[in-house]
gemmi code that builds the backbone of each chain (N, CA, C; Angstrom):
import gemmi

chains = {
    "A": [
        ("MET", (-10.150, -5.792, 14.385), (-10.563, -6.806, 13.411), (-11.450, -7.837, 14.109)),
        ("GLN", (-12.534, -8.199, 13.437), (-13.408, -9.228, 13.972), (-13.474, -10.388, 12.999)),
        ("ILE", (-13.436, -11.607, 13.558), (-13.484, -12.793, 12.713), (-14.623, -13.638, 13.156)),
        ("HIS", (-15.418, -14.062, 12.184), (-16.577, -14.915, 12.484), (-16.602, -16.087, 11.500)),
        ("TYR", (-16.781, -17.283, 12.018), (-16.876, -18.454, 11.119), (-18.288, -18.975, 11.123)),
        ("ASP", (-18.843, -19.165, 9.941), (-20.169, -19.764, 9.854), (-20.019, -21.239, 9.383)),
        ("THR", (-20.347, -22.157, 10.278), (-20.088, -23.580, 9.977), (-20.965, -24.064, 8.839)),
        ("GLU", (-22.217, -23.548, 8.712), (-23.120, -24.051, 7.689), (-22.646, -23.763, 6.286)),
        ("THR", (-22.113, -22.552, 6.108), (-21.677, -22.129, 4.770), (-20.135, -22.308, 4.634)),
        ("ALA", (-19.506, -22.700, 5.684), (-18.021, -22.842, 5.712), (-17.366, -21.550, 5.274)),
        ("ARG", (-17.925, -20.432, 5.746), (-17.474, -19.124, 5.338), (-16.808, -18.402, 6.513)),
        ("LEU", (-15.585, -17.994, 6.268), (-14.858, -17.240, 7.306), (-14.961, -15.756, 6.966)),
        ("HIS", (-15.614, -14.997, 7.816), (-15.827, -13.579, 7.594), (-14.836, -12.787, 8.416)),
        ("VAL", (-13.988, -12.022, 7.764), (-12.981, -11.232, 8.458), (-13.317, -9.750, 8.222)),
        ("GLN", (-13.698, -9.095, 9.300), (-14.012, -7.649, 9.250), (-12.733, -6.877, 9.514)),
        ("LEU", (-12.120, -6.409, 8.461), (-10.911, -5.620, 8.605), (-11.259, -4.184, 9.009)),
        ("SER", (-10.339, -3.501, 9.663), (-10.628, -2.127, 9.996), (-9.351, -1.287, 10.077)),
        ("GLY", (-9.520, 0.025, 9.953), (-8.331, 0.907, 10.058), (-7.479, 0.939, 8.799)),
        ("GLU", (-6.209, 1.096, 9.025), (-5.282, 1.260, 7.889), (-4.469, -0.010, 7.671)),
        ("ILE", (-4.475, -0.500, 6.422), (-3.676, -1.705, 6.098), (-2.392, -1.273, 5.434)),
        ("ASP", (-1.297, -1.389, 6.128), (0.001, -1.071, 5.531), (1.020, -2.162, 5.948)),
        ("HIS", (2.270, -1.924, 5.639), (3.323, -2.853, 6.017), (3.372, -3.065, 7.510)),
        ("HIS", (3.125, -1.994, 8.261), (3.178, -2.074, 9.739), (2.072, -2.927, 10.314)),
        ("SER", (0.861, -2.745, 9.820), (-0.295, -3.446, 10.437), (-0.484, -4.834, 9.859)),
        ("SER", (0.069, -5.117, 8.654), (-0.313, -6.342, 7.998), (0.266, -7.597, 8.651)),
        ("ASN", (1.366, -7.476, 9.366), (1.953, -8.664, 10.042), (0.974, -9.232, 11.077)),
        ("ALA", (0.374, -8.348, 11.899), (-0.557, -8.819, 12.917), (-1.824, -9.391, 12.269)),
        ("LEU", (-2.302, -8.698, 11.213), (-3.515, -9.155, 10.542), (-3.291, -10.574, 9.943)),
        ("ARG", (-2.134, -10.712, 9.306), (-1.778, -12.007, 8.692), (-1.835, -13.127, 9.716)),
        ("ALA", (-1.228, -12.912, 10.879), (-1.148, -13.955, 11.905), (-2.549, -14.341, 12.395)),
        ("GLN", (-3.380, -13.333, 12.619), (-4.725, -13.650, 13.111), (-5.586, -14.326, 12.062)),
        ("ILE", (-5.509, -13.878, 10.827), (-6.309, -14.484, 9.760), (-5.865, -15.897, 9.522)),
        ("ASP", (-4.538, -16.138, 9.507), (-4.028, -17.472, 9.238), (-4.415, -18.445, 10.364)),
        ("ALA", (-4.396, -17.967, 11.596), (-4.814, -18.837, 12.718), (-6.248, -19.284, 12.510)),
        ("ALA", (-7.130, -18.373, 12.081), (-8.543, -18.736, 11.839), (-8.660, -19.671, 10.662)),
        ("ILE", (-7.881, -19.426, 9.605), (-7.956, -20.297, 8.394), (-7.576, -21.713, 8.779)),
        ("TYR", (-6.460, -21.883, 9.517), (-6.032, -23.221, 9.861), (-6.947, -23.870, 10.868)),
        ("ALA", (-7.630, -23.073, 11.684), (-8.559, -23.618, 12.662), (-9.821, -24.157, 11.984)),
        ("HIS", (-10.245, -23.531, 10.907), (-11.584, -23.862, 10.333), (-11.498, -24.456, 8.906)),
        ("LEU", (-10.408, -24.287, 8.207), (-10.276, -24.691, 6.808), (-11.534, -24.315, 6.028)),
        ("PRO", (-11.783, -23.007, 5.890), (-13.032, -22.565, 5.283), (-13.091, -22.791, 3.754)),
        ("GLN", (-14.297, -22.850, 3.221), (-14.501, -22.922, 1.789), (-14.371, -21.536, 1.168)),
        ("THR", (-14.851, -20.547, 1.941), (-14.802, -19.185, 1.467), (-14.187, -18.274, 2.535)),
        ("LEU", (-13.263, -17.439, 2.118), (-12.704, -16.420, 2.994), (-13.205, -15.098, 2.502)),
        ("GLU", (-14.003, -14.431, 3.365), (-14.482, -13.092, 2.986), (-13.671, -12.076, 3.727)),
        ("LEU", (-12.996, -11.210, 2.983), (-12.273, -10.076, 3.583), (-13.163, -8.854, 3.379)),
        ("ASP", (-13.699, -8.355, 4.453), (-14.661, -7.248, 4.424), (-13.924, -5.965, 4.682)),
        ("PHE", (-13.893, -5.056, 3.673), (-13.112, -3.825, 3.719), (-13.963, -2.624, 4.191)),
        ("GLY", (-15.174, -2.907, 4.702), (-16.101, -1.825, 4.985), (-15.555, -0.794, 5.977)),
        ("SER", (-14.686, -1.209, 6.882), (-14.160, -0.242, 7.888), (-12.681, 0.080, 7.660)),
        ("VAL", (-12.206, -0.252, 6.430), (-10.795, 0.029, 6.136), (-10.671, 1.430, 5.550)),
        ("THR", (-9.807, 2.258, 6.121), (-9.690, 3.660, 5.706), (-8.530, 3.906, 4.764)),
        ("PHE", (-7.602, 2.887, 4.692), (-6.444, 3.050, 3.818), (-5.860, 1.661, 3.498)),
        ("MET", (-5.365, 1.495, 2.282), (-4.653, 0.259, 1.978), (-3.607, 0.544, 0.892)),
        ("ASP", (-2.389, 0.065, 1.094), (-1.374, 0.157, 0.038), (-1.051, -1.260, -0.432)),
        ("SER", (0.070, -1.448, -1.121), (0.358, -2.754, -1.701), (0.579, -3.828, -0.646)),
        ("SER", (0.756, -3.442, 0.605), (0.860, -4.486, 1.662), (-0.428, -5.268, 1.749)),
        ("GLY", (-1.569, -4.627, 1.466), (-2.853, -5.316, 1.410), (-2.910, -6.323, 0.307)),
        ("ILE", (-2.289, -5.960, -0.810), (-2.221, -6.909, -1.955), (-1.411, -8.188, -1.529)),
        ("GLY", (-0.293, -7.928, -0.885), (0.529, -9.036, -0.385), (-0.254, -9.928, 0.561)),
        ("LEU", (-1.069, -9.259, 1.398), (-1.915, -10.000, 2.380), (-2.903, -10.894, 1.640)),
        ("ILE", (-3.548, -10.370, 0.606), (-4.563, -11.128, -0.145), (-3.892, -12.287, -0.903)),
        ("MET", (-2.761, -11.953, -1.580), (-2.086, -12.988, -2.355), (-1.583, -14.157, -1.452)),
        ("GLY", (-1.084, -13.786, -0.304), (-0.620, -14.835, 0.600), (-1.738, -15.779, 1.096)),
        ("ARG", (-2.890, -15.173, 1.388), (-4.033, -15.990, 1.846), (-4.587, -16.852, 0.691)),
        ("TYR", (-4.515, -16.266, -0.533), (-4.955, -17.020, -1.753), (-4.109, -18.254, -1.898)),
        ("LYS", (-2.785, -18.137, -1.671), (-1.928, -19.314, -1.820), (-2.227, -20.381, -0.793)),
        ("ILE", (-2.667, -19.946, 0.437), (-2.994, -20.921, 1.451), (-4.282, -21.645, 1.100)),
        ("LEU", (-5.266, -20.875, 0.552), (-6.556, -21.474, 0.285), (-6.626, -22.313, -0.959)),
        ("GLN", (-5.744, -22.068, -1.888), (-5.740, -22.787, -3.170), (-5.720, -24.294, -3.020)),
        ("PRO", (-4.813, -24.892, -2.232), (-4.816, -26.332, -2.062), (-6.078, -26.892, -1.425)),
        ("LEU", (-6.782, -26.010, -0.678), (-8.061, -26.441, -0.014), (-9.219, -26.318, -0.997)),
        ("GLY", (-8.993, -25.718, -2.171), (-10.100, -25.497, -3.084), (-10.967, -24.334, -2.635)),
        ("GLY", (-10.453, -23.503, -1.747), (-11.248, -22.405, -1.222), (-11.155, -21.173, -2.093)),
        ("GLU", (-12.084, -20.244, -1.852), (-12.098, -19.012, -2.643), (-12.047, -17.799, -1.731)),
        ("ILE", (-11.644, -16.664, -2.304), (-11.600, -15.412, -1.571), (-12.575, -14.433, -2.182)),
        ("VAL", (-13.356, -13.796, -1.343), (-14.180, -12.710, -1.801), (-13.841, -11.447, -1.020)),
        ("LEU", (-13.735, -10.346, -1.752), (-13.371, -9.081, -1.172), (-14.623, -8.174, -1.221)),
        ("THR", (-15.133, -7.818, -0.091), (-16.415, -7.125, -0.044), (-16.277, -5.713, 0.536)),
        ("ALA", (-17.316, -4.899, 0.281), (-17.423, -3.527, 0.800), (-16.162, -2.717, 0.472)),
        ("THR", (-15.675, -2.849, -0.758), (-14.461, -2.145, -1.139), (-14.762, -0.697, -1.554)),
        ("SER", (-13.994, 0.251, -1.068), (-14.175, 1.669, -1.410), (-13.499, 1.938, -2.789)),
        ("PRO", (-13.796, 3.096, -3.378), (-13.164, 3.415, -4.665), (-11.627, 3.349, -4.600)),
        ("HIS", (-11.020, 3.856, -3.504), (-9.562, 3.788, -3.342), (-9.028, 2.363, -3.301)),
        ("ILE", (-9.712, 1.508, -2.537), (-9.252, 0.136, -2.424), (-9.445, -0.594, -3.733)),
        ("ARG", (-10.545, -0.326, -4.454), (-10.715, -0.992, -5.742), (-9.668, -0.546, -6.760)),
        ("ARG", (-9.258, 0.722, -6.669), (-8.198, 1.248, -7.539), (-6.904, 0.470, -7.354)),
        ("VAL", (-6.550, 0.225, -6.080), (-5.302, -0.538, -5.766), (-5.504, -2.021, -6.172)),
        ("LEU", (-6.663, -2.574, -5.909), (-6.939, -3.971, -6.252), (-6.869, -4.196, -7.776)),
        ("ARG", (-7.440, -3.255, -8.517), (-7.471, -3.380, -9.974), (-6.032, -3.258, -10.541)),
        ("LEU", (-5.275, -2.312, -9.989), (-3.908, -2.128, -10.447), (-3.095, -3.405, -10.260)),
        ("ALA", (-3.431, -4.153, -9.207), (-2.716, -5.397, -8.927), (-3.318, -6.589, -9.648)),
        ("GLY", (-4.414, -6.385, -10.377), (-5.074, -7.505, -11.066), (-5.746, -8.512, -10.169)),
        ("MET", (-6.178, -8.031, -9.002), (-6.756, -8.949, -8.016), (-8.068, -9.573, -8.439)),
        ("GLU", (-8.730, -8.982, -9.452), (-10.011, -9.561, -9.913), (-9.786, -10.946, -10.514)),
        ("ARG", (-8.530, -11.248, -10.847), (-8.258, -12.592, -11.396), (-8.205, -13.651, -10.305)),
        ("LEU", (-7.953, -13.216, -9.064), (-7.842, -14.163, -7.952), (-9.076, -14.206, -7.044)),
        ("ALA", (-9.848, -13.163, -7.080), (-10.901, -13.025, -6.066), (-12.087, -12.270, -6.666)),
        ("SER", (-13.294, -12.536, -6.142), (-14.411, -11.725, -6.588), (-14.443, -10.460, -5.726)),
        ("ILE", (-14.761, -9.348, -6.348), (-14.702, -8.041, -5.647), (-16.050, -7.403, -5.721)),
        ("THR", (-16.584, -6.999, -4.599), (-17.883, -6.325, -4.581), (-17.750, -5.023, -3.810)),
        ("THR", (-18.689, -4.101, -4.095), (-18.656, -2.829, -3.422), (-19.462, -2.884, -2.112)),
        ("GLU", (-20.357, -3.823, -2.043), (-21.252, -3.917, -0.856), (-20.802, -5.059, 0.049)),
        ("ALA", (-21.206, -4.945, 1.293), (-20.999, -6.056, 2.195), (-21.992, -7.158, 1.825)),
        ("GLU", (-21.500, -8.386, 1.799), (-22.408, -9.500, 1.492), (-23.158, -9.877, 2.725)),
        ("VAL", (-24.402, -10.328, 2.544), (-25.182, -10.708, 3.714), (-24.698, -12.101, 4.137)),
        ("THR", (-24.217, -12.145, 5.349), (-23.773, -13.440, 5.858), (-24.697, -13.849, 7.012)),
        ("SER", (-24.952, -15.108, 7.028), (-25.883, -15.592, 8.070), (-25.175, -15.659, 9.401)),
    ],
    "B": [
        ("MET", (12.210, 26.381, -10.287), (10.771, 26.623, -10.143), (10.492, 27.148, -8.731)),
        ("LYS", (9.587, 28.122, -8.695), (9.252, 28.712, -7.403), (8.598, 27.697, -6.481)),
        ("ILE", (9.036, 27.660, -5.250), (8.496, 26.779, -4.252), (7.512, 27.565, -3.414)),
        ("LEU", (6.250, 27.197, -3.482), (5.203, 27.942, -2.753), (5.105, 27.547, -1.301)),
        ("ASN", (5.417, 26.273, -1.027), (5.426, 25.833, 0.374), (6.257, 24.534, 0.405)),
        ("GLU", (6.796, 24.291, 1.574), (7.680, 23.122, 1.706), (7.603, 22.544, 3.122)),
        ("PHE", (7.664, 21.243, 3.191), (7.667, 20.535, 4.484), (8.751, 19.469, 4.416)),
        ("ARG", (9.627, 19.450, 5.396), (10.684, 18.451, 5.415), (10.729, 17.778, 6.786)),
        ("CYS", (10.922, 16.500, 6.817), (11.157, 15.836, 8.113), (11.923, 14.537, 7.909)),
        ("SER", (12.522, 14.070, 8.979), (13.233, 12.814, 8.985), (12.772, 12.026, 10.196)),
        ("PHE", (12.779, 10.718, 10.049), (12.319, 9.865, 11.187), (13.038, 8.532, 11.107)),
        ("PRO", (13.101, 7.824, 12.210), (13.734, 6.497, 12.204), (12.982, 5.506, 11.286)),
        ("ALA", (13.745, 4.635, 10.665), (13.155, 3.684, 9.750), (12.417, 2.548, 10.461)),
        ("CYS", (11.334, 2.898, 11.184), (10.559, 1.823, 11.761), (9.151, 1.928, 11.189)),
        ("SER", (8.503, 0.728, 11.082), (7.269, 0.651, 10.311), (6.125, 1.514, 10.870)),
        ("ALA", (6.160, 1.799, 12.171), (5.082, 2.631, 12.727), (5.074, 4.025, 12.069)),
        ("ASN", (6.236, 4.405, 11.541), (6.306, 5.756, 10.936), (5.740, 5.828, 9.517)),
        ("GLU", (5.332, 4.692, 8.974), (4.653, 4.747, 7.656), (3.371, 5.553, 7.802)),
        ("ALA", (2.616, 5.366, 8.907), (1.402, 6.151, 9.101), (1.709, 7.617, 9.320)),
        ("LEU", (2.849, 7.896, 9.962), (3.280, 9.279, 10.216), (3.507, 9.990, 8.849)),
        ("ALA", (4.141, 9.300, 7.952), (4.422, 9.905, 6.630), (3.115, 10.210, 5.887)),
        ("ARG", (2.147, 9.276, 5.997), (0.872, 9.521, 5.353), (0.154, 10.724, 5.962)),
        ("ALA", (0.221, 10.789, 7.283), (-0.413, 11.926, 7.969), (0.217, 13.255, 7.526)),
        ("ALA", (1.542, 13.252, 7.348), (2.223, 14.462, 6.921), (1.717, 14.900, 5.531)),
        ("VAL", (1.561, 13.912, 4.608), (1.070, 14.223, 3.260), (-0.348, 14.796, 3.353)),
        ("SER", (-1.192, 14.156, 4.152), (-2.578, 14.651, 4.289), (-2.565, 16.095, 4.742)),
        ("ALA", (-1.866, 16.377, 5.816), (-1.842, 17.695, 6.406), (-1.277, 18.733, 5.430)),
        ("PHE", (-0.235, 18.342, 4.673), (0.391, 19.258, 3.721), (-0.531, 19.583, 2.566)),
        ("LEU", (-1.330, 18.584, 2.151), (-2.195, 18.740, 0.955), (-3.492, 19.461, 1.180)),
        ("ILE", (-3.997, 19.392, 2.400), (-5.339, 19.920, 2.671), (-5.533, 21.343, 2.167)),
        ("PRO", (-4.599, 22.274, 2.375), (-4.814, 23.645, 1.847), (-4.947, 23.688, 0.346)),
        ("ALA", (-4.406, 22.683, -0.343), (-4.493, 22.662, -1.849), (-5.839, 22.108, -2.316)),
        ("ASP", (-6.683, 21.714, -1.376), (-8.039, 21.213, -1.686), (-8.024, 20.060, -2.711)),
        ("PRO", (-7.336, 18.986, -2.405), (-7.309, 17.859, -3.356), (-8.634, 17.105, -3.357)),
        ("THR", (-8.891, 16.370, -4.457), (-10.052, 15.474, -4.426), (-9.739, 14.277, -3.497)),
        ("ALA", (-10.798, 13.537, -3.158), (-10.602, 12.368, -2.280), (-9.626, 11.392, -2.965)),
        ("GLN", (-9.758, 11.266, -4.274), (-8.866, 10.319, -4.988), (-7.406, 10.831, -5.013)),
        ("GLU", (-7.235, 12.130, -5.248), (-5.876, 12.650, -5.239), (-5.207, 12.450, -3.881)),
        ("LEU", (-5.987, 12.726, -2.829), (-5.448, 12.555, -1.478), (-5.073, 11.070, -1.246)),
        ("ALA", (-6.007, 10.199, -1.590), (-5.749, 8.748, -1.360), (-4.556, 8.290, -2.195)),
        ("ASP", (-4.453, 8.785, -3.420), (-3.339, 8.386, -4.283), (-1.986, 8.790, -3.667)),
        ("LEU", (-1.912, 10.037, -3.244), (-0.608, 10.525, -2.750), (-0.305, 9.948, -1.381)),
        ("ARG", (-1.285, 9.650, -0.575), (-1.045, 8.929, 0.698), (-0.510, 7.526, 0.365)),
        ("THR", (-1.028, 6.907, -0.684), (-0.583, 5.552, -1.037), (0.854, 5.629, -1.547)),
        ("VAL", (1.114, 6.637, -2.380), (2.448, 6.829, -2.937), (3.526, 6.977, -1.853)),
        ("ILE", (3.262, 7.840, -0.870), (4.265, 8.056, 0.182), (4.399, 6.793, 1.031)),
        ("SER", (3.297, 6.089, 1.226), (3.359, 4.845, 2.019), (4.228, 3.824, 1.318)),
        ("GLU", (4.080, 3.698, 0.013), (4.928, 2.758, -0.709), (6.410, 3.154, -0.668)),
        ("ALA", (6.658, 4.437, -0.841), (8.050, 4.931, -0.886), (8.721, 4.721, 0.457)),
        ("VAL", (8.019, 5.105, 1.541), (8.603, 4.949, 2.874), (8.774, 3.479, 3.234)),
        ("THR", (7.800, 2.684, 2.874), (7.893, 1.215, 3.157), (9.097, 0.643, 2.404)),
        ("ASN", (9.272, 1.023, 1.142), (10.452, 0.544, 0.380), (11.742, 0.904, 1.106)),
        ("ALA", (11.839, 2.162, 1.584), (13.052, 2.562, 2.280), (13.300, 1.695, 3.522)),
        ("ILE", (12.214, 1.412, 4.264), (12.368, 0.645, 5.505), (12.654, -0.827, 5.225)),
        ("VAL", (11.870, -1.399, 4.289), (11.981, -2.850, 4.040), (13.209, -3.184, 3.195)),
        ("HIS", (13.411, -2.401, 2.124), (14.474, -2.735, 1.180), (15.748, -1.941, 1.421)),
        ("GLY", (15.593, -0.641, 1.773), (16.774, 0.189, 1.959), (17.553, -0.222, 3.203)),
        ("TYR", (16.822, -0.329, 4.318), (17.524, -0.634, 5.568), (17.474, -2.094, 5.999)),
        ("ARG", (16.466, -2.806, 5.477), (16.365, -4.264, 5.738), (16.471, -4.587, 7.225)),
        ("GLY", (15.734, -3.871, 8.041), (15.708, -4.179, 9.456), (16.846, -3.528, 10.256)),
        ("THR", (17.770, -2.873, 9.573), (18.845, -2.155, 10.307), (18.365, -0.741, 10.618)),
        ("GLU", (19.070, -0.089, 11.528), (18.670, 1.238, 11.927), (19.063, 2.260, 10.855)),
        ("GLY", (18.298, 3.297, 10.742), (18.612, 4.350, 9.780), (17.519, 5.411, 9.781)),
        ("GLU", (17.674, 6.341, 8.907), (16.734, 7.460, 8.896), (16.132, 7.606, 7.505)),
        ("VAL", (14.841, 7.868, 7.486), (14.118, 8.137, 6.217), (13.773, 9.640, 6.205)),
        ("SER", (14.025, 10.288, 5.119), (13.740, 11.714, 4.982), (12.685, 11.924, 3.914)),
        ("ILE", (11.737, 12.822, 4.230), (10.756, 13.174, 3.192), (10.733, 14.707, 3.028)),
        ("CYS", (10.499, 15.090, 1.779), (10.377, 16.517, 1.488), (9.174, 16.654, 0.591)),
        ("LEU", (8.237, 17.515, 1.023), (7.007, 17.751, 0.222), (7.058, 19.197, -0.203)),
        ("ARG", (6.739, 19.453, -1.485), (6.707, 20.832, -1.957), (5.473, 21.095, -2.746)),
        ("MET", (4.954, 22.302, -2.562), (3.867, 22.784, -3.396), (4.497, 23.704, -4.437)),
        ("LEU", (4.354, 23.343, -5.699), (4.909, 24.113, -6.784), (3.802, 24.841, -7.543)),
        ("PRO", (4.123, 25.792, -8.384), (3.050, 26.476, -9.144), (2.194, 25.467, -9.974)),
        ("GLU", (1.018, 25.937, -10.317), (0.075, 25.137, -11.087), (-0.300, 23.849, -10.407)),
        ("ARG", (-0.400, 23.916, -9.074), (-0.882, 22.818, -8.222), (-0.051, 21.528, -8.407)),
        ("VAL", (1.219, 21.701, -8.672), (2.093, 20.515, -8.760), (2.621, 20.180, -7.386)),
        ("ILE", (2.434, 18.942, -7.016), (2.971, 18.425, -5.722), (4.230, 17.647, -6.001)),
        ("TYR", (5.288, 18.024, -5.305), (6.572, 17.351, -5.419), (6.802, 16.538, -4.129)),
        ("ILE", (7.203, 15.267, -4.298), (7.449, 14.421, -3.154), (8.819, 13.797, -3.299)),
        ("ARG", (9.645, 13.957, -2.304), (10.954, 13.263, -2.345), (11.087, 12.396, -1.086)),
        ("VAL", (11.496, 11.154, -1.280), (11.714, 10.252, -0.152), (13.136, 9.692, -0.315)),
        ("SER", (13.936, 9.846, 0.706), (15.313, 9.385, 0.578), (15.760, 8.571, 1.818)),
        ("ASP", (16.669, 7.650, 1.555), (17.262, 6.874, 2.688), (18.745, 6.741, 2.377)),
        ("LYS", (19.467, 6.376, 3.453), (20.914, 6.110, 3.284), (21.159, 4.611, 3.498)),
        ("GLY", (20.291, 3.818, 2.927), (20.374, 2.387, 3.113), (21.241, 1.709, 2.036)),
        ("CYS", (20.901, 0.478, 1.707), (21.801, -0.349, 0.883), (21.785, 0.024, -0.563)),
        ("GLY", (20.787, 0.835, -1.017), (20.701, 1.178, -2.402), (20.110, 0.058, -3.268)),
        ("ILE", (19.861, 0.381, -4.527), (19.242, -0.583, -5.453), (20.255, -0.879, -6.543)),
        ("PRO", (20.812, -2.113, -6.624), (21.812, -2.422, -7.606), (21.282, -2.290, -9.033)),
        ("ASP", (20.043, -2.691, -9.262), (19.494, -2.709, -10.635), (18.110, -2.034, -10.562)),
        ("VAL", (18.078, -0.720, -10.826), (16.813, 0.031, -10.677), (15.761, -0.519, -11.657)),
        ("ALA", (16.162, -0.795, -12.900), (15.211, -1.287, -13.890), (14.533, -2.559, -13.443)),
        ("LYS", (15.321, -3.445, -12.865), (14.786, -4.715, -12.354), (13.843, -4.450, -11.185)),
        ("ALA", (14.236, -3.568, -10.286), (13.394, -3.292, -9.121), (12.044, -2.693, -9.511)),
        ("MET", (12.025, -2.039, -10.670), (10.785, -1.378, -11.069), (9.862, -2.298, -11.887)),
        ("GLU", (10.331, -3.516, -12.159), (9.437, -4.431, -12.858), (8.286, -4.843, -11.972)),
        ("PRO", (7.060, -4.761, -12.485), (5.897, -5.189, -11.651), (6.092, -6.623, -11.163)),
        ("LEU", (5.723, -6.844, -9.926), (5.743, -8.143, -9.267), (7.130, -8.579, -8.859)),
        ("TYR", (8.208, -7.809, -9.220), (9.533, -8.156, -8.727), (9.636, -7.716, -7.279)),
        ("THR", (10.094, -8.607, -6.401), (10.380, -8.149, -5.036), (11.655, -8.847, -4.553)),
        ("SER", (12.442, -8.125, -3.804), (13.625, -8.755, -3.207), (13.343, -9.294, -1.827)),
        ("ALA", (12.061, -9.162, -1.390), (11.691, -9.624, -0.085), (10.413, -10.476, -0.114)),
        ("PRO", (10.421, -11.607, -0.883), (9.191, -12.405, -0.957), (8.778, -12.992, 0.375)),
        ("GLU", (9.786, -13.192, 1.261), (9.445, -13.802, 2.561), (8.570, -12.862, 3.418)),
        ("GLU", (8.579, -11.620, 3.057), (7.726, -10.660, 3.800), (6.358, -10.489, 3.134)),
        ("GLU", (6.083, -11.337, 2.133), (4.835, -11.194, 1.363), (4.673, -9.828, 0.722)),
        ("ARG", (5.810, -9.273, 0.243), (5.703, -8.039, -0.509), (5.197, -8.367, -1.906)),
        ("ALA", (4.236, -7.599, -2.364), (3.588, -7.934, -3.646), (4.475, -7.525, -4.840)),
        ("GLY", (5.490, -6.681, -4.594), (6.325, -6.199, -5.692), (5.630, -5.151, -6.559)),
        ("LEU", (4.688, -4.451, -5.947), (3.891, -3.470, -6.718), (4.162, -2.030, -6.302)),
        ("GLY", (5.111, -1.835, -5.385), (5.354, -0.480, -4.903), (5.639, 0.511, -5.987)),
        ("PHE", (6.596, 0.192, -6.880), (6.950, 1.141, -7.930), (5.797, 1.279, -8.967)),
        ("ALA", (5.118, 0.178, -9.217), (3.966, 0.259, -10.150), (2.887, 1.215, -9.613)),
        ("ILE", (2.628, 1.195, -8.330), (1.696, 2.128, -7.745), (2.210, 3.567, -7.792)),
        ("MET", (3.494, 3.725, -7.466), (4.073, 5.053, -7.483), (4.036, 5.666, -8.892)),
        ("GLN", (4.296, 4.810, -9.913), (4.260, 5.292, -11.294), (2.848, 5.630, -11.761)),
        ("THR", (1.911, 4.783, -11.346), (0.527, 4.966, -11.800), (-0.145, 6.187, -11.141)),
        ("PHE", (0.188, 6.395, -9.866), (-0.480, 7.450, -9.115), (0.223, 8.807, -9.160)),
        ("THR", (1.315, 8.879, -9.947), (1.987, 10.174, -10.078), (2.163, 10.472, -11.583)),
        ("ASP", (2.608, 11.674, -11.892), (2.875, 12.028, -13.301), (4.310, 11.701, -13.646)),
        ("SER", (5.231, 11.725, -12.695), (6.600, 11.345, -12.980), (7.247, 10.737, -11.719)),
        ("LEU", (8.127, 9.844, -11.945), (8.878, 9.161, -10.897), (10.328, 9.030, -11.303)),
        ("HIS", (11.250, 9.565, -10.487), (12.654, 9.368, -10.784), (13.315, 8.651, -9.631)),
        ("VAL", (14.167, 7.709, -9.929), (14.902, 6.977, -8.917), (16.378, 7.147, -9.114)),
        ("ARG", (17.048, 7.617, -8.058), (18.509, 7.701, -8.099), (19.031, 6.868, -6.944)),
        ("SER", (19.914, 5.938, -7.225), (20.380, 5.041, -6.172), (21.841, 4.702, -6.392)),
        ("ILE", (22.571, 4.702, -5.312), (23.949, 4.239, -5.378), (24.091, 3.093, -4.374)),
        ("PRO", (24.378, 1.882, -4.859), (24.499, 0.752, -3.919), (25.491, 1.032, -2.813)),
        ("GLY", (25.069, 0.795, -1.607), (25.902, 1.049, -0.443), (25.735, 2.443, 0.146)),
        ("HIS", (25.035, 3.313, -0.559), (24.913, 4.689, -0.095), (23.486, 5.158, 0.098)),
        ("GLY", (22.557, 4.647, -0.699), (21.161, 5.074, -0.479), (20.417, 5.295, -1.752)),
        ("THR", (19.176, 5.727, -1.577), (18.235, 5.869, -2.669), (17.442, 7.187, -2.484)),
        ("VAL", (17.174, 7.844, -3.589), (16.330, 9.034, -3.570), (15.251, 8.872, -4.605)),
        ("LEU", (14.016, 8.933, -4.159), (12.864, 8.935, -5.108), (12.300, 10.313, -5.181)),
        ("THR", (12.070, 10.775, -6.401), (11.335, 12.077, -6.527), (10.140, 11.862, -7.479)),
        ("MET", (9.016, 12.401, -7.032), (7.771, 12.231, -7.786), (7.061, 13.571, -7.879)),
        ("ARG", (6.305, 13.710, -8.957), (5.468, 14.891, -9.147), (4.075, 14.483, -9.561)),
        ("ARG", (3.106, 15.200, -9.037), (1.728, 14.979, -9.452), (0.998, 16.280, -9.466)),
        ("ARG", (0.415, 16.617, -10.608), (-0.363, 17.855, -10.692), (-1.807, 17.568, -10.278)),
        ("LEU", (-2.305, 18.352, -9.350), (-3.711, 18.216, -8.876), (-4.618, 18.870, -9.884)),
        ("GLY", (-5.852, 18.321, -9.962), (-6.881, 18.964, -10.770), (-6.868, 18.582, -12.228)),
        ("LYS", (-5.985, 17.595, -12.566), (-6.038, 17.097, -13.944), (-7.280, 16.278, -14.080)),
        ("ASN", (-7.858, 16.259, -15.265), (-9.061, 15.484, -15.456), (-8.676, 13.996, -15.477)),
        ("ASP", (-8.966, 13.317, -14.402), (-8.496, 11.956, -14.227), (-9.604, 10.995, -14.617)),
        ("ALA", (-9.587, 10.592, -15.860), (-10.631, 9.721, -16.364), (-10.590, 8.322, -15.722)),
        ("GLU", (-9.416, 7.787, -15.578), (-9.327, 6.450, -15.011), (-9.456, 6.574, -13.484)),
        ("SER", (-10.545, 6.115, -12.987), (-10.782, 6.295, -11.555), (-10.555, 4.952, -10.832)),
    ],
}
model = gemmi.Model(1)
for chain_id, residues in chains.items():
    chain = gemmi.Chain(chain_id)
    for i, (resn, *xyz) in enumerate(residues, 1):
        res = gemmi.Residue()
        res.name, res.seqid = resn, gemmi.SeqId(i, " ")
        for name, pos in zip(("N", "CA", "C"), xyz):
            atom = gemmi.Atom()
            atom.name, atom.element = name, gemmi.Element(name[0])
            atom.pos, atom.b_iso = gemmi.Position(*pos), 0.0
            res.add_atom(atom)
        chain.add_residue(res)
    model.add_chain(chain)
structure = gemmi.Structure()
structure.add_model(model)
structure.setup_entities()
């Protein structure tokens, strides 16, 4: 996982990779939260371009970060989502909490 | 019903084995030539079932999770996941979307919803104090309009 913060846009870009399940999500959560509290971003971008699998643990991960960002007035964008990941996101109604795109957004 | 092929295994209830269970499903399904979506769906289903057994069945205690995969006629895939953990006192409640007995772990409460959506049938048998058995069936090659 790679994390990059852009100070001009206050955007925290998190490049997720591999398989997101119950086993891997604890470590992901700790790293993402450390970056959120360090930067207090306006936008958290979770980039799924290198994610090969996700189950409902990924939904828990997104919902948890959403709860942290809400008091900050921040937003979550989910980018580069594959058909499988969008299927799980839609089943969970994640489009109500976050914007979802199929492509990676261009970040400066 | 005639069983065309079968794979059974048991493993300790530790979270690293969630990936092992998915790999078993992938390897078992490949000869049946599933679509990418069918493969992803059933990998997700086993991941949810095994995670439930580890997180809710055993709740951090030691134990064993067993899986049984069967290839049945007409491309029906049978998946059974069982544990000898604490069981589910109220199955109907546990199956409600967004209900979770482990909110502190950030569980979304969507495991059963995913298992129900991604399979044709899901049966839950559970005896509190003794364990839980989930059985699911999914027929490959059905025209799946909702993608």
